[in-house]
Backbone as a printed PyTorch tensor [residue, N CA C, xyz], in Angstrom:
tensor([[[ 73.5070, 136.9740, 144.6710],
         [ 72.4700, 137.9120, 145.1260],
         [ 71.6630, 137.5810, 146.1970]],

        [[ 71.1800, 136.1160, 145.8440],
         [ 70.1200, 135.7130, 146.9320],
         [ 70.8260, 135.5600, 148.3070]],

        [[ 71.9450, 135.2400, 148.3890],
         [ 72.5100, 135.2590, 149.9030],
         [ 72.6270, 136.5020, 150.5720]],

        [[ 73.0130, 137.5560, 149.7390],
         [ 73.1530, 138.8590, 150.3370],
         [ 71.5890, 139.3670, 150.7550]],

        [[ 70.6400, 139.2150, 150.0000],
         [ 69.1820, 139.4650, 150.2970],
         [ 68.8950, 138.7060, 151.5120]],

        [[ 69.3250, 137.5640, 151.6070],
         [ 68.8280, 136.8360, 152.9740],
         [ 69.8160, 137.1190, 154.1300]],

        [[ 70.5190, 138.1010, 153.8490],
         [ 71.5390, 138.3820, 155.3640],
         [ 72.5870, 137.6690, 155.5020]],

        [[ 73.0230, 136.7260, 154.5390],
         [ 74.2370, 136.0730, 154.6700],
         [ 75.4130, 136.8600, 154.5210]],

        [[ 76.3250, 136.9080, 155.5140],
         [ 77.5410, 137.6940, 155.5140],
         [ 78.9270, 136.7790, 155.2990]],

        [[ 78.7840, 135.5810, 155.5240],
         [ 79.9500, 134.5410, 155.1700],
         [ 79.6430, 133.3440, 154.5110]],

        [[ 80.5500, 132.9810, 153.5580],
         [ 80.1160, 131.8110, 152.9080],
         [ 81.4430, 130.9160, 153.0230]],

        [[ 81.2580, 129.3980, 153.1930],
         [ 82.2340, 128.5470, 153.0660],
         [ 82.0560, 127.6880, 151.9680]],

        [[ 83.0920, 127.3410, 151.3450],
         [ 82.9460, 126.3490, 150.0380],
         [ 83.9100, 125.4160, 150.1980]],

        [[ 83.7340, 124.1120, 149.5590],
         [ 84.8310, 123.3590, 149.5340],
         [ 84.3130, 121.8550, 150.0120]],

        [[ 82.9060, 121.5700, 149.8710],
         [ 82.4470, 120.2650, 150.2600],
         [ 82.7680, 119.2770, 149.2410]],

        [[ 82.5510, 117.9410, 149.4610],
         [ 82.7420, 116.9620, 148.5330],
         [ 83.9500, 116.5850, 148.1030]],

        [[ 85.0200, 117.2760, 148.5050],
         [ 86.4710, 116.9270, 148.0010],
         [ 86.9260, 117.6060, 146.7780]],

        [[ 85.7120, 118.2870, 146.1740],
         [ 86.1340, 118.8300, 144.7310],
         [ 86.0480, 120.4720, 145.0030]],

        [[ 87.1900, 121.1380, 144.6820],
         [ 87.1950, 122.7050, 144.6240],
         [ 88.2470, 123.0560, 143.4370]],

        [[ 88.1870, 124.4400, 143.1260],
         [ 88.7930, 124.7380, 141.9480],
         [ 90.5530, 124.7340, 142.0950]],

        [[ 91.0000, 124.7560, 143.4610],
         [ 92.4190, 124.7720, 143.6160],
         [ 92.8080, 123.6130, 144.6050]],

        [[ 93.9650, 123.2450, 144.2610],
         [ 95.1230, 123.5640, 143.2520],
         [ 94.7230, 123.1520, 141.9510]],

        [[ 95.2010, 123.7960, 140.7950],
         [ 94.7460, 123.4730, 139.3960],
         [ 95.9170, 123.7370, 138.6160]],

        [[ 97.0320, 122.8480, 138.7380],
         [ 98.2500, 123.0880, 137.9970],
         [ 97.7970, 123.1600, 136.4590]],

        [[ 98.8930, 123.7320, 135.5820],
         [ 98.6150, 123.8160, 134.2380],
         [ 98.6390, 122.4360, 133.6770]],

        [[ 99.4610, 121.5110, 134.0880],
         [ 99.2760, 120.0190, 133.4700],
         [ 97.8010, 119.4380, 133.8000]],

        [[ 96.9690, 119.2740, 133.0310],
         [ 95.4950, 118.6660, 133.4550],
         [ 94.7380, 119.7420, 133.6010]],

        [[ 94.9780, 121.0830, 133.7580],
         [ 93.9890, 122.0250, 133.9810],
         [ 92.6650, 122.0320, 133.1290]],

        [[ 92.7150, 121.8960, 131.7520],
         [ 91.5990, 121.8270, 130.9370],
         [ 90.5290, 120.6440, 131.3610]],

        [[ 91.2480, 119.4490, 131.7510],
         [ 90.3360, 118.2860, 132.0910],
         [ 89.6700, 118.6550, 133.3690]],

        [[ 90.5140, 119.2700, 134.5010],
         [ 90.1020, 119.4750, 135.8060],
         [ 88.8290, 120.5040, 135.6030]],

        [[ 89.1290, 121.5560, 134.9560],
         [ 88.0410, 122.6390, 134.9220],
         [ 86.8130, 122.2110, 134.1070]],

        [[ 87.0400, 121.3980, 133.1250],
         [ 85.7730, 120.7150, 132.4640],
         [ 85.0480, 119.9040, 133.3620]],

        [[ 85.6840, 119.0890, 134.1520],
         [ 85.2120, 118.2520, 135.1820],
         [ 84.3830, 118.9390, 136.3680]],

        [[ 85.0480, 120.0630, 136.7790],
         [ 84.5770, 120.8920, 137.7150],
         [ 83.5760, 122.0050, 137.5400]],

        [[ 83.2890, 122.1730, 136.3000],
         [ 82.4500, 123.4980, 135.6710],
         [ 81.1620, 123.4490, 136.3910]],

        [[ 80.4410, 122.2300, 136.6530],
         [ 79.1180, 121.9180, 137.2040],
         [ 79.1850, 122.7480, 138.6780]],

        [[ 80.1940, 122.4360, 139.2410],
         [ 80.5400, 122.8880, 140.7880],
         [ 80.8580, 124.2980, 140.6720]],

        [[ 82.0450, 124.7120, 140.0740],
         [ 82.4820, 125.9360, 140.2240],
         [ 82.3820, 126.8600, 139.0440]],

        [[ 81.7340, 126.6090, 138.2630],
         [ 81.4070, 127.3960, 137.1660],
         [ 82.4570, 127.3600, 136.0370]],

        [[ 82.3390, 128.5360, 135.1080],
         [ 83.4150, 128.8510, 134.1930],
         [ 84.4160, 129.7650, 134.6200]],

        [[ 85.7690, 129.2220, 134.6110],
         [ 86.7220, 130.0130, 135.0220],
         [ 87.2630, 130.8090, 133.6760]],

        [[ 87.3860, 132.3750, 133.7680],
         [ 87.9490, 133.0130, 132.6810],
         [ 89.2380, 132.4940, 132.3400]],

        [[ 89.7020, 132.4240, 131.0350],
         [ 90.9120, 131.9520, 130.5190],
         [ 91.9630, 132.7880, 130.8390]],

        [[ 91.6950, 134.3240, 131.2390],
         [ 92.9340, 135.1460, 131.5560],
         [ 93.3860, 135.0140, 133.0570]],

        [[ 92.5410, 134.2780, 133.7260],
         [ 92.6810, 134.0050, 135.3540],
         [ 93.5880, 132.5690, 135.4640]],

        [[ 94.8620, 132.9920, 135.9870],
         [ 95.7340, 131.5250, 136.0580],
         [ 96.1970, 131.5700, 137.5970]],

        [[ 96.2510, 130.3950, 138.0080],
         [ 96.5950, 129.9620, 139.3330],
         [ 96.9670, 128.5190, 139.3240]],

        [[ 97.9520, 128.1800, 140.2490],
         [ 98.4150, 126.8570, 140.3830],
         [ 98.0360, 126.3750, 141.7220]],

        [[ 98.4080, 126.8220, 142.7000],
         [ 98.3820, 126.3890, 144.1320],
         [ 97.0100, 127.1410, 144.9090]],

        [[ 96.6130, 126.5720, 145.8130],
         [ 95.4400, 127.1530, 146.6590],
         [ 95.4960, 128.4360, 146.9440]],

        [[ 96.9160, 128.7450, 147.6180],
         [ 97.2200, 130.0800, 148.0440],
         [ 97.1580, 131.2430, 147.0190]],

        [[ 97.5500, 130.5650, 145.7520],
         [ 97.4250, 131.6570, 144.5930],
         [ 96.0610, 131.7800, 144.2620]],

        [[ 95.2050, 130.8720, 144.4290],
         [ 93.8070, 131.1230, 144.0530],
         [ 93.0470, 132.0290, 145.2420]],

        [[ 93.4690, 131.9930, 146.5200],
         [ 93.0000, 132.7900, 147.4210],
         [ 93.3770, 134.0990, 147.4340]],

        [[ 94.5050, 134.4560, 146.9920],
         [ 95.1580, 135.7740, 146.4690],
         [ 94.4210, 136.3770, 145.5420]],

        [[ 93.8740, 135.6390, 144.3260],
         [ 93.1110, 136.0570, 143.3960],
         [ 91.7860, 136.5610, 144.1550]],

        [[ 91.2310, 135.7550, 144.6730],
         [ 90.0400, 135.9130, 145.3550],
         [ 90.0370, 137.2630, 146.0640]],

        [[ 91.0190, 137.3830, 147.1570],
         [ 91.2170, 138.5930, 147.9130],
         [ 91.5420, 139.8720, 147.3280]],

        [[ 92.1340, 139.7190, 145.8450],
         [ 92.4910, 140.8750, 145.4010],
         [ 91.1420, 141.4600, 144.6720]],

        [[ 90.0860, 140.7110, 144.6930],
         [ 88.7290, 141.4680, 144.2070],
         [ 87.7590, 141.8130, 145.4410]],

        [[ 86.9110, 142.8830, 145.2170],
         [ 86.0090, 143.1230, 146.0610],
         [ 84.8740, 142.1010, 146.2150]],

        [[ 84.7850, 141.6530, 147.1620],
         [ 83.6170, 140.6030, 147.3560],
         [ 82.4080, 141.1450, 148.3320]],

        [[ 81.3860, 141.0240, 147.8860],
         [ 80.2460, 141.6080, 148.8820],
         [ 79.9970, 140.6710, 150.1910]],

        [[ 80.7990, 139.5700, 150.4940],
         [ 80.6310, 138.8170, 151.4460],
         [ 82.1130, 138.0370, 151.9730]],

        [[ 82.2420, 137.7590, 153.1620],
         [ 83.3750, 137.0060, 153.4640],
         [ 83.3650, 135.6190, 153.0550]],

        [[ 84.4810, 135.0770, 152.8760],
         [ 84.6650, 133.9630, 151.9300],
         [ 85.8600, 132.9410, 152.6180]],

        [[ 85.5050, 131.8130, 152.7840],
         [ 86.6730, 130.8290, 153.1850],
         [ 86.3620, 129.6120, 152.2400]],

        [[ 87.3030, 128.5360, 152.5390],
         [ 87.1140, 127.3790, 151.5630],
         [ 88.1090, 126.1650, 152.3720]],

        [[ 87.4810, 125.0950, 151.9870],
         [ 88.1480, 123.9190, 152.3180],
         [ 89.0120, 123.3840, 151.0770]],

        [[ 90.2760, 122.7310, 151.3100],
         [ 90.8890, 122.2190, 150.1250],
         [ 90.1690, 120.7770, 149.9000]],

        [[ 89.9960, 120.3910, 148.7340],
         [ 89.4320, 119.1850, 148.4550],
         [ 90.2470, 118.0590, 148.1240]],

        [[ 90.1730, 116.9240, 148.6990],
         [ 90.8580, 116.0400, 148.5740],
         [ 91.1510, 115.3120, 147.0350]],

        [[ 89.8410, 115.3100, 146.6480],
         [ 89.6130, 114.9170, 145.1440],
         [ 90.6070, 115.9050, 144.4130]],

        [[ 90.3190, 117.1290, 144.5030],
         [ 91.2620, 118.0890, 143.8390],
         [ 92.5480, 117.9560, 143.8370]],

        [[ 93.1100, 117.6150, 145.1670],
         [ 94.6320, 117.3840, 145.3680],
         [ 94.9610, 116.0960, 144.5490]],

        [[ 94.0870, 115.1290, 144.5480],
         [ 94.4510, 113.8740, 143.6890],
         [ 94.4140, 114.2270, 142.1910]],

        [[ 93.7460, 115.2710, 141.7950],
         [ 93.4890, 115.5810, 140.4080],
         [ 94.9290, 116.2590, 139.9240]],

        [[ 95.3310, 117.2460, 140.9500],
         [ 96.3600, 117.9100, 140.6180],
         [ 97.7220, 117.0390, 140.6570]],

        [[ 97.6380, 115.8180, 141.1570],
         [ 98.8740, 115.1420, 141.2310],
         [ 98.9710, 113.9070, 140.2440]],

        [[ 97.7530, 113.4060, 139.9380],
         [ 97.4170, 112.1710, 139.1240],
         [ 96.3380, 112.4090, 138.0030]],

        [[ 95.5880, 113.6860, 137.9880],
         [ 94.6730, 113.6140, 136.9570],
         [ 93.4490, 112.5670, 137.3000]],

        [[ 92.8220, 111.8780, 136.4760],
         [ 91.7910, 111.0700, 136.6350],
         [ 92.1580, 109.7240, 136.7790]],

        [[ 93.5300, 109.3180, 136.4450],
         [ 93.8930, 107.8360, 136.5260],
         [ 93.6780, 107.2620, 138.0050]],

        [[ 93.1540, 105.9530, 137.7110],
         [ 93.1110, 105.3010, 138.7750],
         [ 94.3440, 104.6650, 139.4980]],

        [[ 94.1440, 103.9650, 140.7070],
         [ 95.5020, 103.3410, 141.2570],
         [ 96.1170, 104.1660, 142.2690]],

        [[ 96.8860, 103.4220, 142.9320],
         [ 97.4980, 104.0250, 144.2150],
         [ 98.4340, 105.4180, 143.4400]],

        [[ 98.7920, 106.1520, 144.4970],
         [ 99.5160, 107.3660, 143.9900],
         [100.9400, 107.0760, 144.0400]],

        [[101.7920, 107.2140, 143.1130],
         [103.1670, 106.9660, 143.2670],
         [103.8750, 107.8630, 144.3210]],

        [[105.4020, 107.4660, 144.8280],
         [105.9120, 108.3250, 145.5920],
         [105.9810, 109.8940, 145.4120]],

        [[106.1250, 110.1320, 143.8980],
         [106.0070, 111.4930, 143.5750],
         [104.8100, 112.2280, 143.4740]],

        [[103.7740, 111.3420, 143.2550],
         [102.4920, 111.9490, 143.2720],
         [102.0460, 112.2810, 144.7840]],

        [[102.4030, 111.2280, 145.7630],
         [102.1620, 111.6090, 147.1610],
         [102.9100, 112.9300, 147.5330]],

        [[103.9430, 113.1070, 147.2520],
         [104.6400, 114.2470, 147.4860],
         [104.0590, 115.5920, 146.9500]],

        [[103.5490, 115.4420, 145.6840],
         [102.8500, 116.5090, 145.1120],
         [101.5860, 116.8830, 146.0340]],

        [[100.7850, 115.8750, 146.3250],
         [ 99.5520, 116.1570, 147.1650],
         [100.0260, 116.7540, 148.6010]],

        [[101.1630, 116.1380, 148.9650],
         [101.5410, 116.9380, 150.3690],
         [101.9540, 118.0210, 150.2980]],

        [[102.6060, 118.6470, 149.0870],
         [103.0360, 120.1570, 148.8020],
         [101.9960, 120.9050, 148.6690]],

        [[100.8020, 120.3190, 147.8660],
         [ 99.6280, 121.3370, 147.8830],
         [ 98.8370, 121.3870, 148.9600]],

        [[ 98.7000, 120.2760, 149.7620],
         [ 98.2070, 120.2780, 151.0910],
         [ 98.7390, 121.2380, 152.0310]],

        [[100.0710, 121.3810, 152.0320],
         [100.5710, 122.1860, 152.9230],
         [100.4360, 123.6010, 152.6700]],

        [[100.6550, 123.7180, 151.2550],
         [100.1840, 125.2100, 150.8350],
         [ 98.8460, 125.7090, 151.0800]],

        [[ 97.8460, 124.8660, 151.0920],
         [ 96.5280, 125.0880, 151.3390],
         [ 96.2840, 125.4650, 152.9040]],

        [[ 97.0480, 124.5750, 153.6960],
         [ 96.8480, 124.9660, 154.9520],
         [ 97.4170, 126.2880, 155.5210]],

        [[ 98.6520, 126.5370, 154.8480],
         [ 99.3700, 127.5300, 155.1360],
         [ 98.7250, 128.7630, 154.6730]],

        [[ 98.0000, 128.8340, 153.6240],
         [ 97.1250, 129.9210, 153.0900],
         [ 95.7080, 130.3060, 153.7240]],

        [[ 95.4450, 129.2270, 154.6170],
         [ 94.2580, 129.6510, 155.2600],
         [ 93.0010, 128.5000, 155.1000]],

        [[ 93.3840, 127.4880, 154.5810],
         [ 92.1510, 126.4780, 154.1800],
         [ 91.4490, 126.1220, 155.5450]],

        [[ 90.0240, 126.1350, 155.6410],
         [ 89.1870, 125.8750, 156.5620],
         [ 89.5090, 124.4480, 157.2420]],

        [[ 89.9480, 123.6030, 156.2330],
         [ 90.0950, 122.0520, 156.4280],
         [ 90.2290, 121.5560, 155.2570]],

        [[ 89.9240, 120.1570, 155.2230],
         [ 90.2620, 119.1390, 154.0880],
         [ 88.8030, 118.6300, 153.8700]],

        [[ 88.1800, 118.5650, 152.7100],
         [ 87.0100, 117.9440, 152.3820],
         [ 87.2010, 116.7030, 151.6540]],

        [[ 86.4480, 115.6430, 151.7060],
         [ 86.6110, 114.5330, 150.9760],
         [ 85.2500, 114.0810, 150.2710]],

        [[ 85.2900, 113.5500, 149.2620],
         [ 84.0520, 113.1490, 148.4530],
         [ 84.3570, 111.8440, 147.9700]],

        [[ 84.0670, 110.7900, 148.9290],
         [ 84.5330, 109.4810, 148.8360],
         [ 83.7000, 108.8440, 147.7310]],

        [[ 82.6040, 109.3070, 147.3390],
         [ 81.8280, 108.5710, 146.2950],
         [ 81.9500, 109.1620, 144.9200]],

        [[ 82.8970, 110.4660, 144.7530],
         [ 83.0530, 111.1370, 143.7260],
         [ 84.5340, 110.8960, 143.0830]],

        [[ 84.5230, 110.9720, 141.4830],
         [ 85.5930, 110.8530, 140.9220],
         [ 86.3770, 111.9930, 141.1380]],

        [[ 87.8460, 111.8610, 141.1600],
         [ 88.7780, 110.8510, 140.9730],
         [ 88.8580, 110.2950, 142.4320]],

        [[ 88.4230, 110.7700, 143.4080],
         [ 88.6460, 110.3000, 144.8370],
         [ 88.0540, 108.8560, 145.2240]],

        [[ 86.9920, 108.4200, 144.4970],
         [ 86.4770, 107.1970, 144.6700],
         [ 87.4470, 105.9320, 144.3500]],

        [[ 88.6170, 106.4460, 143.7400],
         [ 89.6660, 105.1930, 143.3680],
         [ 90.5260, 104.9790, 144.5700]],

        [[ 90.3810, 105.8740, 145.6650],
         [ 91.2400, 105.6110, 146.6130],
         [ 90.7850, 104.5190, 147.5900]],

        [[ 91.5330, 103.7910, 148.2570],
         [ 91.4550, 102.8830, 149.3600],
         [ 91.5700, 103.7610, 150.6970]],

        [[ 91.0160, 103.2140, 151.7220],
         [ 91.4290, 103.9500, 152.9210],
         [ 92.6330, 104.4570, 153.3280]],

        [[ 93.7060, 103.4370, 153.0610],
         [ 95.0430, 103.5650, 153.1520],
         [ 95.5480, 104.6270, 152.2170]],

        [[ 95.1000, 104.6520, 151.1160],
         [ 95.5330, 105.6920, 150.2570],
         [ 95.2680, 107.1890, 150.5530]],

        [[ 94.0970, 107.1500, 151.1960],
         [ 93.6710, 108.5780, 151.6420],
         [ 94.4660, 108.9740, 152.6830]],

        [[ 94.6090, 108.0200, 153.6640],
         [ 95.4080, 108.4570, 154.9980],
         [ 96.8850, 108.7330, 154.3800]],

        [[ 97.4150, 108.0610, 153.5490],
         [ 98.9430, 108.2820, 152.8440],
         [ 98.9640, 109.7770, 152.3080]],

        [[ 97.8190, 109.9530, 151.5430],
         [ 97.9520, 111.3880, 150.7470],
         [ 97.4290, 112.3690, 151.9850]],

        [[ 96.8930, 112.3270, 152.7750],
         [ 96.5540, 113.4570, 153.8310],
         [ 97.4900, 113.4020, 155.0660]],

        [[ 98.8340, 112.7080, 154.9460],
         [ 99.6630, 112.7310, 156.0470],
         [100.1790, 113.9950, 156.7310]],

        [[100.0110, 115.0760, 155.9680],
         [100.4610, 116.3230, 156.5400],
         [ 99.3950, 116.8550, 157.7110]],

        [[ 98.2380, 116.0770, 157.9660],
         [ 97.1420, 116.4800, 158.8240],
         [ 97.5560, 116.1530, 160.4510]],

        [[ 97.9470, 114.9080, 160.6870],
         [ 98.0450, 114.5740, 162.0280],
         [ 98.8160, 115.6730, 162.7650]],

        [[ 98.1120, 115.9020, 164.1630],
         [ 98.6000, 116.9200, 164.8660],
         [ 98.4040, 118.2780, 164.5300]],

        [[ 97.8220, 118.7160, 163.4340],
         [ 97.5270, 119.9670, 163.0170],
         [ 96.1930, 120.6280, 163.6790]],

        [[ 95.2110, 119.6100, 163.9130],
         [ 93.9580, 120.0970, 164.1260],
         [ 93.1270, 120.5010, 162.9890]],

        [[ 93.5000, 119.8760, 161.8690],
         [ 92.8740, 120.1820, 160.7050],
         [ 91.5690, 119.5230, 160.3970]],

        [[ 90.2780, 120.0100, 160.2800],
         [ 89.2180, 119.0760, 160.4140],
         [ 89.1460, 118.3880, 159.0400]],

        [[ 88.3980, 117.3880, 159.0020],
         [ 88.4430, 116.4710, 157.7420],
         [ 86.8840, 116.3980, 157.4180]],

        [[ 86.2580, 117.2400, 156.5630],
         [ 84.9270, 117.1030, 156.3020],
         [ 84.5490, 116.1530, 155.1770]],

        [[ 83.7770, 115.1090, 155.4530],
         [ 83.7980, 114.0160, 154.8040],
         [ 82.2300, 113.7040, 154.2630]],

        [[ 82.2610, 113.6130, 152.8920],
         [ 80.9650, 113.2480, 152.3080],
         [ 81.0540, 111.7180, 152.1840]],

        [[ 80.2700, 110.9920, 152.8900],
         [ 80.3110, 109.6070, 153.1640],
         [ 80.3840, 108.8360, 151.6340]],

        [[ 80.9340, 107.6430, 151.4830],
         [ 80.8280, 106.8230, 150.4720],
         [ 79.5050, 106.1620, 150.1290]],

        [[ 78.8230, 105.8870, 151.2670],
         [ 77.5700, 105.1970, 150.8810],
         [ 76.5050, 105.3590, 151.9720]],

        [[ 75.3610, 105.4530, 151.7380],
         [ 74.2790, 105.7140, 152.5400],
         [ 73.3210, 104.5060, 152.5760]],

        [[ 72.1740, 104.6180, 153.2220],
         [ 71.1000, 103.5030, 153.2740],
         [ 71.8440, 102.2680, 154.2130]],

        [[ 71.8130, 101.0870, 153.5110],
         [ 72.4480,  99.9520, 153.9420],
         [ 74.1200, 100.1210, 154.1100]],

        [[ 74.6130, 100.9830, 153.4600],
         [ 75.9590, 101.2100, 153.5630],
         [ 76.4160, 102.2010, 154.6260]],

        [[ 75.5610, 102.8060, 155.1370],
         [ 75.9010, 103.7750, 156.0180],
         [ 76.8070, 103.3540, 157.2450]],

        [[ 76.5300, 102.3770, 157.9880],
         [ 77.3470, 102.0190, 159.0460],
         [ 78.6100, 101.6520, 158.5490]],

        [[ 79.0490, 101.0670, 157.5550],
         [ 80.3830, 100.5810, 157.0230],
         [ 80.8480, 102.2030, 156.6660]],

        [[ 80.2550, 102.8490, 155.9650],
         [ 81.0720, 104.0510, 155.4360],
         [ 81.3280, 104.9930, 156.7000]],

        [[ 80.4960, 105.1300, 157.7920],
         [ 80.8990, 105.8500, 159.0490],
         [ 82.0800, 105.1050, 159.6380]],

        [[ 82.1600, 103.7740, 159.7100],
         [ 83.4460, 103.2650, 160.1210],
         [ 84.5780, 103.5690, 159.5620]],

        [[ 84.6630, 103.5340, 158.2170],
         [ 85.7050, 103.9060, 157.3250],
         [ 86.0330, 105.2910, 157.5600]],

        [[ 85.2120, 106.1560, 157.6230],
         [ 85.5740, 107.5240, 157.8780],
         [ 86.1980, 107.8940, 159.4130]],

        [[ 85.7850, 107.0860, 160.3560],
         [ 86.1550, 107.1220, 161.7070],
         [ 87.6640, 106.6610, 161.5720]],

        [[ 87.7350, 105.4870, 161.0220],
         [ 89.0280, 104.8900, 161.0370],
         [ 90.0680, 106.0360, 160.3370]],

        [[ 89.7470, 106.3940, 159.3690],
         [ 90.5250, 107.4050, 158.5770],
         [ 90.8020, 108.7200, 159.2540]],

        [[ 89.7590, 109.2600, 159.9670],
         [ 90.0420, 110.3430, 160.8750],
         [ 90.9100, 110.1180, 162.0750]],

        [[ 90.7460, 108.9140, 162.6380],
         [ 91.5940, 108.7190, 163.8850],
         [ 93.0390, 108.4340, 163.4710]],

        [[ 93.2590, 107.7620, 162.2350],
         [ 94.7060, 107.7990, 161.7240],
         [ 95.1430, 109.0620, 161.5130]],

        [[ 94.4980, 110.0060, 161.0950],
         [ 94.9610, 111.4630, 160.8210],
         [ 94.5940, 112.3220, 162.0530]],

        [[ 94.1140, 111.9850, 163.1340],
         [ 93.9960, 112.8000, 164.2880],
         [ 93.3130, 113.9170, 163.8380]],

        [[ 92.2580, 113.8410, 163.0410],
         [ 91.4520, 114.8480, 162.7060],
         [ 90.0630, 114.8500, 163.2720]],

        [[ 89.4540, 115.9820, 163.7210],
         [ 88.1470, 116.2040, 163.7270],
         [ 87.3830, 115.9250, 162.4010]],

        [[ 86.1080, 115.2790, 162.6820],
         [ 85.5350, 114.7640, 161.3850],
         [ 84.0470, 114.9160, 161.4140]],

        [[ 83.5350, 116.0480, 160.7260],
         [ 82.1760, 116.0770, 160.3930],
         [ 81.8410, 115.2110, 159.2710]],

        [[ 80.6790, 114.5990, 159.0950],
         [ 80.0640, 113.8560, 158.3740],
         [ 78.9450, 114.4230, 157.4240]],

        [[ 78.8770, 113.8980, 156.1280],
         [ 77.5750, 114.4200, 155.4640],
         [ 77.7430, 113.5620, 154.0070]],

        [[ 76.3600, 113.3550, 153.4380],
         [ 75.2710, 113.3620, 154.0340],
         [ 75.1430, 111.9710, 155.0460]],

        [[ 74.3680, 112.3620, 156.0580],
         [ 73.9870, 111.4120, 157.1740],
         [ 72.6750, 110.7740, 156.7560]],

        [[ 72.6230, 109.9820, 155.9870],
         [ 71.1310, 109.5270, 155.2990],
         [ 71.1550, 108.1620, 155.3980]],

        [[ 70.1190, 107.5490, 156.2390],
         [ 69.9770, 106.2140, 156.5340],
         [ 68.9860, 105.4900, 155.7940]],

        [[ 67.8860, 106.0990, 155.1360],
         [ 66.9850, 105.4640, 154.2230],
         [ 66.5700, 106.1430, 153.0770]],

        [[ 65.9110, 105.5400, 152.1670],
         [ 65.4920, 106.2750, 150.9180],
         [ 66.5630, 106.0200, 149.8200]],

        [[ 66.2930, 106.6860, 148.6910],
         [ 67.1700, 106.4640, 147.5230],
         [ 68.6130, 107.2170, 147.7740]],

        [[ 69.5420, 106.5500, 146.9850],
         [ 70.9500, 107.1410, 147.3910],
         [ 71.0960, 108.6760, 146.6470]],

        [[ 72.1410, 109.3720, 147.2170],
         [ 72.0410, 110.7080, 146.4910],
         [ 72.6930, 110.6130, 145.3020]],

        [[ 72.3670, 111.6260, 144.3390],
         [ 73.1440, 111.6220, 143.0370],
         [ 74.6860, 111.7120, 143.3440]],

        [[ 75.4710, 111.0570, 142.4140],
         [ 76.8430, 111.0220, 142.5030],
         [ 77.2440, 109.6830, 143.0640]]])
């Protein structure tokens, strides 16, 4: 309601690498429990697996404003590996690639990363590049929530630039904070 009263006509979601889709049956309860503060409660009768299926559900409803979404790299990792740490196996990488291709084909605005949030904070830069290999040459933006601010800012920006260059991706950054207390998360 507040957005509409302010004249907002379009909203975009999907920052911080955490979104609701993809959300496969395996691990769904754990994922939805973790994502609840971000996405709210999902009614039990609503089922979807891939990003495209979720967008189809959204588009089947009458919405009071236009809606678009990034696919979250953390959510992609959850869909393939849950919350376990460590490198993705070859099969898990293939699962991430499949879900990422589906999201792009369905119209994702880009890929968001939340490098300071679980489960994505278990990736090293090479693991992120490996997971997002369908991106190079596609012009898909990489919206990145930096891993560190304050004294960690410069190194965090360097890591993001290296990842984005490896993926040939445009790279919006946030938060871009150089002083004060670190953000929550």
